[in-house]
C-alpha positions in Angstrom: 11.9 29.5 -10.6 9.5 26.9 -12.2 6.1 27.5 -11.6 4.0 24.7 -10.2 0.7 25.2 -10.0 0.0 21.8 -7.7 2.4 23.8 -5.3 0.2 26.7 -5.9 -2.7 24.7 -4.9 -1.0 23.4 -2.0 -0.1 26.7 -0.5 -3.3 28.4 -1.4 -5.6 25.7 0.7 -3.2 25.5 3.1 -3.3 29.6 3.7 -7.0 29.0 3.7 -6.9 26.9 6.5 -4.8 28.7 8.5 -7.2 31.8 7.8 -10.4 29.9 8.5 -9.5 27.4 11.6 -6.3 28.8 12.5 -2.5 27.1 13.1 -4.5 24.2 15.4 -6.1 22.3 12.1 -3.4 22.8 10.1 -0.9 21.0 12.9 -3.1 18.7 13.0 -3.1 17.5 9.8 0.5 17.7 9.3 1.4 15.6 12.9 -1.1 12.9 11.1 0.3 12.6 7.8 3.7 12.6 9.8 2.9 9.3 11.9 1.2 7.9 8.6 4.4 8.2 7.3 6.5 6.3 10.1 4.0 3.9 9.9 4.5 3.6 6.2 8.2 3.6 6.1 8.5 0.5 9.0 5.7 -1.5 7.8 8.1 -1.0 4.4 11.8 -1.5 5.9 10.2 -4.4 8.7 8.7 -6.7 6.4 11.6 -7.9 4.6 12.4 -9.4 8.4 9.4 -11.5 8.0 10.8 -13.6 5.3 12.0 -17.0 6.6 14.9 -18.2 4.5 15.5 -21.8 4.3 
């Protein structure tokens, strides 16, 4: 398996967040990012319906 520094940094950051504050804050961050992702995806998919074809 290849080593990816960004992935290692992300896992270390998540592990330190869980150690310091428990799993609650990490889950809140994940939920907020999921909701933002859903909103951006819906906007991207639905923006095409707004155009009027003459």
